[in-house]
N, C-alpha and C positions, 0 to 999 in steps of 0.2 A: 697269488692267483691273478691271472690276467684275462681280460675279456677282449676277444678279437672281434673285429667288425664282421658282420654277417656277409655283407657284400663288399666289393672293392670300391664302393662309391664314397666320395668325400661328403660327409653330412652337411658341410657348409656350402656345397655347390649343388645347383639343380642339375640333374643329369640331362634334362632337355634344354636346348638352347632357347633363350627367350627371344621373342620377336619384338623389335622396337615398336613403340606405339606410334600410330599414325596421327597426324594432326586432325582435329575435328573440324568439321565444316560449320560455318555460321549460316543459319537459315533465315536470318533477319528477324527472328523471334526474340523477345526479351522476357525475362522472368517477371512475374508480378504476383502480388498477394492482395487479398481483400480481407478486411476485418468485419466480422459480423456485428450487428447492432448490439447483440447481447454482450459480446466481448468488449465493445466500446463502452457500454454502460458500466460493466464491471471495472474497467480501467478507471473510469471517472469516479466511481464509488471508492475504489482503492485510494485514489489521489485525495479525495475529500477526507477519508479516514486518516491518512497520513498527515494532512494539514491540521486536523482536529487534535491528533496526538501531539503535535509540535506546539500547539497553543498552550499558554499558561493556564493553570487551573483557576487562579485568582486574577480577576481584572482589577488592577490597582486603581485605574481611573474611576471605576464605578464605586469602589470602596471609599476613595477620597471624596467623591461627590456625596455619598450617603453620610459620611462623617460630618461634612460641612452642613448638610441639611439638618442633622440631629443637633448641631450646636446652635442653630437658629431657633430662638424661642417661639417665633410665630409659626414655624413649621409644625411643631408638635401641638396638635389640637385634638379634640374629641373625634372628629371625623377620621383623621389619620390613624389614631390609636384603634378605633373600631375596625377600620379596614384591615389594619395589620393583624389584629386579633382574629378576624374572620379568615384571613389567608393562612394563618398559622393553624387554625382549627381544620381548615380544608386539607392542608398538607398532612396533618396528623391522622385525621379520620377519613380522608378520602371523599369528603362531600364536595360536590361540584355545583 
């Protein structure tokens, strides 16, 4: 079985002659964009989130500083222990 073309047109050619494009005229205008303050704030927030994601979870310098303080016998006194206990209780039970 063969299928003949319905018309004698070549499907790869446009039956109408194409007209060449003419050059566009420059009117001295330039394109420009403006960014809304909302978009700018969202971009800043996105950038801050990306920086926070890239930061390490554990700050080694703070951990080392705390370890050094705990090794010092004069640092561990009743006032420090009481304050630490209060902060732990606040975190656990939500007292402010």
